[in-house]
C-alpha positions as CSV (number, residue, x, y, z in Angstrom):
1,M,129.4,102.8,55.0
2,T,129.5,103.4,58.7
3,L,126.7,104.4,61.0
4,T,128.8,106.8,63.1
5,P,126.6,110.0,63.0
6,A,127.5,113.6,63.2
7,P,126.1,115.3,66.4
8,L,122.3,115.8,66.0
9,P,120.7,119.2,66.7
10,W,118.0,117.7,69.0
11,R,120.5,115.8,71.1
12,E,121.3,119.1,72.9
13,R,117.6,119.3,74.0
14,E,117.9,116.1,76.0
15,K,119.8,117.8,78.8
16,G,117.8,119.8,81.3
17,R,114.5,119.8,79.4
18,G,113.0,116.5,80.3
19,G,114.3,114.6,77.4
20,F,112.7,114.1,74.0
21,F,109.2,113.5,75.4
22,N,109.0,117.2,76.4
23,A,108.0,117.9,72.8
24,E,104.5,119.1,73.6
25,C,105.2,120.8,77.0
26,G,106.2,124.3,76.2
27,L,108.9,124.2,73.5
28,G,108.5,126.3,70.4
29,K,106.9,125.0,67.3
30,A,110.2,124.3,65.6
31,H,111.5,122.5,68.7
32,R,108.4,120.3,68.8
33,A,109.0,119.1,65.2
34,V,112.6,118.4,65.7
35,T,111.9,116.6,69.0
36,A,109.2,114.4,67.5
37,I,111.4,113.3,64.7
38,G,114.3,112.8,67.2
39,I,112.2,110.2,69.1
40,L,112.1,108.1,66.0
41,L,115.7,108.6,64.9
42,I,118.0,109.4,67.8
43,V,116.7,106.6,70.1
44,T,117.5,104.3,67.2
45,M,121.2,104.8,68.0
46,A,121.2,103.0,71.3
47,S,122.4,100.7,74.2
48,A,123.5,100.5,77.8
49,S,126.3,98.2,78.8
50,S,123.9,96.7,81.3
51,A,121.7,95.7,78.4
52,L,124.5,93.9,76.6
53,D,124.4,90.1,76.5
54,S,126.4,88.8,79.5
55,S,127.5,85.7,77.8
56,P,131.2,85.7,76.7
57,A,131.6,86.9,73.2
58,V,133.5,84.9,70.7
59,T,136.4,86.6,68.9
60,E,136.0,87.6,65.3
61,S,138.2,84.8,64.1
62,A,135.7,82.4,65.7
63,V,132.7,83.9,63.9
64,P,131.4,81.5,61.2
65,T,132.6,83.3,58.1
66,D,129.6,82.0,56.2
67,A,127.3,84.2,58.3
68,V,129.2,87.4,57.5
69,T,130.0,86.4,54.0
70,A,126.3,85.7,53.3
71,I,125.2,89.1,54.5
72,E,127.9,90.9,52.5
73,A,127.1,88.9,49.4
74,H,123.4,89.4,49.7
75,Y,123.5,93.2,50.1
76,R,126.4,93.6,47.6
77,E,124.1,92.3,44.9
78,L,121.0,94.1,46.2
79,V,119.6,96.8,43.9
80,D,116.4,97.8,45.8
81,L,113.9,96.5,48.3
82,T,110.7,97.3,50.1
83,A,109.8,96.0,53.6
84,K,107.5,96.5,56.5
85,V,109.2,97.9,59.6
86,V,108.4,97.6,63.3
87,Q,110.7,99.8,65.5
88,K,110.8,99.7,69.3
89,N,112.7,102.6,70.8
90,F,113.8,102.5,74.5
91,L,114.8,105.9,76.0
92,K,116.6,105.3,79.2
93,S,116.3,108.9,80.6
94,V,112.5,108.5,80.9
95,D,112.4,104.7,81.1
96,K,109.9,104.5,78.3
97,T,109.5,102.3,75.2
98,Q,107.6,103.5,72.1
99,T,106.7,101.4,69.2
100,F,106.4,102.7,65.6
101,D,105.6,100.9,62.4
102,G,105.8,101.8,58.8
103,S,107.1,100.9,55.3
104,L,110.6,101.1,54.0
105,S,111.9,101.5,50.4
106,I,115.6,101.7,49.5
107,K,117.5,101.8,46.2
108,K,121.2,102.0,45.5
109,P,123.0,104.2,45.4
110,G,122.0,106.1,48.5
111,K,118.2,106.4,48.2
112,L,115.7,105.7,51.0
113,R,112.1,106.4,51.9
114,L,110.7,105.5,55.3
115,E,107.0,106.2,56.0
116,Y,105.7,105.7,59.5
117,T,102.0,105.2,60.1
118,N,101.9,108.2,62.5
119,G,102.5,110.6,59.6
120,Q,106.3,111.0,59.8
121,V,108.3,110.5,56.6
122,I,112.0,110.3,56.0
123,V,113.3,110.7,52.4
124,I,116.9,110.5,51.1
125,D,117.6,111.2,47.5
126,G,121.4,110.6,47.8
127,K,122.3,114.3,48.4
128,E,119.9,115.5,51.1
129,V,117.6,114.1,53.6
130,W,114.1,115.3,54.5
131,F,112.3,114.7,57.8
132,Y,108.6,115.5,57.6
133,S,106.0,115.6,60.4
134,K,102.4,115.8,59.3
135,K,101.3,116.6,62.8
136,S,103.5,119.6,63.0
137,S,103.2,120.6,59.3
138,Q,106.9,121.0,59.2
139,A,109.7,119.5,57.1
140,I,113.4,119.6,58.0
141,R,115.9,119.5,55.1
142,R,119.5,118.6,55.8
143,T,122.4,118.2,53.4
144,F,125.3,115.9,54.0
145,K,128.7,115.0,52.5
146,D,128.7,111.4,53.5
147,F,125.7,109.0,53.6
148,E,126.5,108.1,57.2
149,Q,125.7,111.6,58.3
150,A,122.0,111.0,57.6
151,N,121.7,109.4,61.0
152,I,119.1,106.8,59.9
153,P,119.9,103.3,61.2
154,V,117.9,101.4,58.5
155,A,120.2,103.0,56.0
156,F,122.7,100.4,57.1
157,L,121.2,98.1,54.6
158,L,122.6,100.2,51.8
159,G,126.1,99.5,53.0
160,A,125.8,96.0,54.4
161,G,127.8,94.7,51.5
162,A,131.0,95.7,53.3
163,V,130.4,94.8,57.0
164,R,133.9,93.9,57.9
165,Q,135.3,97.0,56.4
166,D,133.6,99.2,59.0
167,F,133.0,96.9,62.0
168,D,134.7,94.3,64.2
169,V,132.4,91.3,64.2
170,S,131.8,88.9,67.1
171,L,129.4,86.0,67.9
172,P,127.5,86.6,71.2
173,E,125.8,83.2,71.3
174,A,127.7,80.2,70.0
175,A,124.3,78.4,69.6
176,N,123.1,81.1,67.2
177,P,125.5,81.5,64.3
178,R,123.1,83.9,62.6
179,M,123.3,86.5,65.4
180,L,126.3,88.8,65.0
181,D,127.5,91.8,67.1
182,L,129.1,94.6,65.2
183,V,131.3,97.2,66.9
184,P,132.3,100.3,64.9
185,K,136.0,100.5,64.1
186,R,135.8,104.3,64.0
187,K,136.8,105.9,67.3
188,G,134.3,108.1,68.9
189,A,131.3,106.5,67.4
190,A,128.0,107.3,69.1
191,M,126.8,103.8,68.5
192,K,128.3,101.3,70.9
193,K,127.1,98.1,69.2
194,L,124.9,96.9,66.4
195,R,123.4,93.4,66.7
196,L,122.2,91.7,63.5
197,L,120.1,88.7,63.0
198,S,119.8,87.2,59.5
199,D,118.4,84.2,57.7
200,E,120.3,81.5,55.8
201,T,120.4,83.6,52.6
202,G,122.1,86.6,54.4
203,R,119.0,88.7,54.5
204,I,118.9,90.8,57.7
205,T,115.6,90.2,59.6
206,Q,116.4,92.3,62.7
207,M,118.7,95.0,63.9
208,I,119.3,96.1,67.5
209,I,121.2,99.3,68.0
210,F,122.9,100.2,71.3
211,D,124.4,103.6,72.2
212,R,126.6,104.8,75.0
213,S,123.7,106.6,76.8
214,G,121.7,103.4,77.6
215,N,119.2,103.7,74.8
216,T,118.3,100.9,72.4
217,S,116.3,100.5,69.2
218,D,115.0,97.2,68.0
219,I,114.1,97.2,64.3
220,R,112.4,94.2,62.6
221,F,111.8,93.7,58.9
222,S,109.0,91.7,57.3
223,E,107.3,91.2,53.9
224,V,110.7,92.0,52.3
225,K,110.6,92.2,48.5
226,E,113.7,92.7,46.4
227,G,114.7,93.6,42.8
228,L,111.5,95.5,42.1
229,G,112.9,98.2,39.8
230,L,111.8,101.0,42.0
231,D,111.3,104.4,40.3
232,D,113.7,107.2,41.4
233,Q,110.7,109.5,41.7
234,Q,109.7,107.6,44.8
235,F,112.8,109.0,46.5
236,R,112.1,112.7,45.9
237,F,110.3,114.6,48.6
238,R,107.5,116.9,47.6
239,V,106.7,119.5,50.2
240,P,103.0,119.4,51.1
241,K,101.2,122.7,50.7
242,G,101.3,124.8,53.9
243,T,104.3,123.0,55.3
244,E,107.0,125.1,57.0
245,V,110.5,124.1,55.8
246,I,113.5,124.3,58.2
247,E,116.9,124.3,56.6
248,Q,119.8,122.7,58.4
């Protein structure tokens, strides 16, 4: 699984309209919902070259194989998990950082539920993805052929069992063998780099996503619980009464 996304509809609104934070300044109702959700998701695909670590990177051959192997082994065996998430998104165009927190549940194959405390919910059932905004009383439903098209960075955990298949791996700090930089092998990827920090068991504790526009997203996981036997019903979105549904 790669994280290279298809172009997102709200990316077009960044140019000439004051960026994503223009959501409540005159855009139509549908635009406001898409923009609000875009703040949480698009910024998560981020990083400017100036924000990259200036220390010389070690080539992939010098990366301790146990660090990569531990991550792949951990997530290859993973069936499901729940976790608390704290996400800090930096949007370069407006020089602003926003912090969001919520709860994450994932289950193989291809199921995810991410609920933010601000009332936004993302649900993937393996075939389609729902983006719901309680504030706007709107839900966006998108279908996709490949899981990567969902454009949800935390979904990386569902494919972390094959890191070296999709990424070139390097070690940015020799003194920290549990910090890895992943560069997509796929040409034209919107994501410039993904930085992972993990513990000794291979469990990912932090992800930092860098894009080519200078945006970054720092996602930290806590209170992780695995192997819970999560019910599939948890990954089915039920449209609240009175919600406008937008098909994409």
